[in-house]
C-alpha positions, 0 to 999 in steps of 0.5 A, a space after each residue: 702842053 696842049 692848047 686846051 690845057 694852055 687856055 685853062 692854065 693861063 686862066 689859073 695864072 690869072 686867078 693866082 695873080 688876082 689873089 696876090 693883087 687883092 692880098 697886096 691891096 688889103 695888106 696896104 689898107 689894113 696896115 696904113 689906113 684901116 679907119 679911113 671909112 666913117 659912118 657918115 660916108 657909109 650912110 650917105 650912100 645908104 640914103 641913096 639906096 645902097 645896103 651897108 655892104 654895097 656902100 662899103 664896097 663902093 667906097 673901098 673900090 674908089 679908095 683903092 683906085 679900082 675902075 669898074 670899066 677896066 676888066 682887071 679891076 672889075 674882076 677884083 671888085 666883083 669876084 673879090 672885094 664885094 663878096 668879102 665885105 661883112 657888116 658885123 653884129 657885136 653881140 655875136 662876140 660880146 655874148 660869147 661865153 669867154 667874153 662874158 665870164 673871163 674878165 681880164 684886168 688892166 694890169 702891168 706885170 713886168 714887161 707884160 701888159 694886159 689891157 682892153 683895146 678897141 676897133 673904131 666903128 667902120 674900121 676894116 678888120 679881117 673877121 674869118 678864115 680865107 674863103 677859097 672856091 673850087 677854082 682857087 679864087 680866094 679872099 679873106 672876109 673883111 668885117 666892119 662893126 657899126 659901133 666901137 668894139 672892145 677886145 682884150 690884148 696882151 703887150 710885151 715891151 709895149 708891142 702887141 703880142 696877143 689879142 682876142 678879136 673876132 677873127 680869133 674867135 671865128 677861126 676856132 669854132 670848127 676846132 671847138 665843135 670837133 673837140 671830144 675826149 682827150 684834147 691837146 692844143 699847141 699854143 696858150 695865148 689868152 686861153 680862149 680855146 682851152 676855156 671853150 673846150 673845157 666847157 664841153 661835157 664830152 671833153 675829158 681833158 685839155 692839155 696845153 703845150 706852151 713854150 713861154 713860161 711868162 705866158 703860162 704865169 700870166 694865164 695862171 694868175 689872171 685868166 685860169 681863175 675864171 675857168 669853171 672847170 680848171 681841173 680839166 686843164 693841164 699846162 706843159 711848158 715845152 716846145 710844140 714840135 718836140 712834144 708832138 714828136 716825142 711825147 704826144 704819140 704816147 698820150 692817145 689824144 683824140 684831137 690836136 689843135 695847133 695854134 703857134 703862129 701870129 699869121 700865115 707869114 710865120 705860120 706856113 713853115 710851122 704848118 708844114 713842119 707839124 703836118 709832117 709829124 701827124 703820122 706819129 699820132 695816127 689816131 689823133 685828128 689834127 686841126 689848125 688855126 687859120 688853116 685856110 690862110 696857111 693853105 693859101 700861102 702853101 698853095 701860092 708857093 706850090 703854084 710858083 714851083 709848078 711855073 718854074 718846073 714848066 719853064 725848065 721844060 716839065 709838062 703838066 696837064 691841067 688836071 695834074 696841076 689841080 691835083 698838085 694844088 689840092 690838099 691831097 698832093 699839096 704837101 708832097 714833093 713836086 
């Protein structure tokens, strides 16, 4: 590798290391102490001239042990943490048509429980898809409501199975906007995507592929009755990949929205698998829930593959590395 390319590659490695470092910091924060901030703490800094976003960033920087005088820490603060902070407006979600119309009850049905859960004020939550810039630097939007925020949830055996939180709504917006004609979605959940798409006059039908008969039963009993256009909705109890391979090519769908995973961890393998089936339905536009997070996971795996190949003696130009990390070549064999 030429010296000029080596400098660029080392910079790229630094970015991927920083990406991974932020992921670990946020994962630890959200898992163990997402409610560490309080309104009093934030407002004390606001009284000193900080905006709420600046106050939250400053407090989290301190709590994460980041030192602005350390170059590596300063990169995390300036390039990742600070731009990731969002102060959320609850009305954006409470005025959503699904939230306003669908009144999910607090009930127990066998091993399943439907209930309302909430985020406390200034609890940290992911509120959108991964943000990635042209240099492959990436961060998830980290949001904070200034008041308690309520949302529906489904538990199975006491464990949270599905929720409908701001990130669930925001990461469906693009696929809702794109919906036209005959639509198929893989994964039923709480029926949010099916509801929003069925509301659109330009959508003829929405076919839902769901593997769990219990999920279908709960939806039909407690949620579907609130739909204004239930006749548009067709639910098929089937495996997503079997349907995509064997049945979907015959149906002539205009759009497919795939949402069969909980997060990028379990989703990345399924994402790769479904991408390989897209060619079977060439006239269907495929879209994926939290695709930014999924691409981030696949891209990080690809970068490790590139580094391993270089250690074995294979040479890449910087341009070739970037091509392999971009979507065009991201799913091809190295």
